[in-house]
Each structure stands twice: as C-alpha cells, then as structure tokens.
C-alpha positions in Angstrom: -0.2 0.1 -0.2 1.1 3.7 -0.8 1.4 5.9 2.5 1.7 9.9 1.9 3.6 12.5 4.1 0.8 14.0 5.4 1.2 17.5 8.0 -1.0 17.9 10.8 -2.1 21.4 11.8 -4.1 23.0 15.5 -4.6 20.4 17.9 -2.3 18.2 19.9 -0.4 16.9 16.7 0.2 20.5 15.3 3.2 20.5 13.2 4.3 17.0 13.0 3.6 14.9 9.7 2.7 11.8 9.7 2.5 8.9 6.8 -1.2 8.1 6.0 -2.2 5.9 3.7 -3.5 6.9 0.6 -6.4 5.2 -1.1 -7.0 3.6 -4.2 -7.5 6.7 -6.0 -4.3 8.2 -4.6 -6.2 10.9 -1.9 -5.9 10.2 1.6 -9.4 9.4 4.0 -11.3 12.7 4.6 -11.3 12.2 8.4 -8.2 10.9 10.6 -9.1 9.9 14.3 -6.4 9.4 16.4 -7.6 7.9 19.8 -5.5 8.7 22.6 -5.6 6.7 25.9 -6.2 8.5 29.6 -3.7 8.2 32.0 -6.4 7.5 34.8 -7.4 4.5 32.4 -10.5 5.6 31.3 -12.1 5.9 27.5 -9.6 7.2 25.2 -9.8 10.5 24.3 -10.4 10.5 20.3 -8.8 13.4 18.2 -10.2 14.5 14.6 -8.7 15.9 11.9 -10.1 16.9 9.0 -8.3 16.7 5.2 -7.9 19.9 3.5 -6.3 21.0 0.2 -2.7 22.3 1.0 -2.7 24.5 -1.9 -4.1 25.0 -5.6 -2.4 24.7 -8.7 -2.2 27.7 -11.2 -3.5 26.9 -13.8 -6.1 24.5 -13.2 -7.1 24.8 -9.4 -6.7 21.3 -9.2 -5.5 20.7 -5.0 -1.3 19.9 -4.7 -1.3 17.5 -1.9 -3.8 17.7 0.7 -3.0 18.2 5.0 -5.4 17.6 7.9 -6.6 20.7 10.0 -7.5 19.9 14.0 -11.6 19.8 14.5 -12.2 20.2 18.0 -15.9 19.4 17.7 -15.2 16.3 16.6 -18.6 15.5 14.9 -19.4 12.7 12.6 -18.7 13.9 9.2 -21.5 12.2 7.3 -24.1 14.5 5.4 -27.6 13.8 7.4 -30.1 12.9 4.5 -34.1 13.4 5.4 -34.4 9.6 4.7 -31.6 8.1 7.0 -33.3 7.1 10.4 -31.3 7.7 13.0 -28.7 5.4 15.4 -30.6 4.2 18.4 -29.4 5.4 21.4 -27.8 1.4 22.4 -25.9 1.1 18.3 -27.4 -0.4 15.7 -28.3 -3.6 17.0 -31.1 -2.2 19.5 -32.0 -3.3 22.2 -30.4 -6.2 24.2 -32.5 -9.1 23.8 -34.6 -7.8 20.5 -34.5 -10.9 18.0 -34.9 -8.4 15.2 -38.2 -10.6 14.3 
C-alpha cells in the first residue's frame, strides 16, 4: 500500500508530519481519528482531523497535496439525509435481547 507524508495543523498534533495510507484514488481519508489513551485508565479521547487541500495549482485549480486540520468538535462528517433513520441510543443492533423479528 502507498503512503503519503501528510502534515497536521492545530491541536495536539500541530507541526507533525505522519505517513498516511492513501486509497486507490491516491487521496488520504477525509477524516483521520487518533485515539489518545487516558492516563487514569478511562475511555480514550479521540482527536479528529479533517482533510483540506494544501494548495492549488495555478492554471487548473487542482489540489497540490493534502493536509489535516484539527476539528475540535469532532462530529461525524457524514451528511444528514432526510431519509436516513437516526441510530438508536443502544447502537445499531437495538436493545439487548431484541430478536429482530
């Protein structure tokens, strides 16, 4: 698999450059999640970074690579379609003991 040296801006990873795996199109993922373990042993904190273009070419306006910017809210980046059902509070499986039928 190919990887690309991608810079991170903002947040705790500011100024670092990490190798990020690229997909079949040659682009890194749109969001990059980094789990940070809690020193007290609690649930890990997840840092969310969003992919943005690093620069553009002069003539065609094509992106000249990518970088990640820190997203302090860390919300899910998926579009909210009106026909999508909300996920239940207990997860996608529903209530414990549900038989599904």
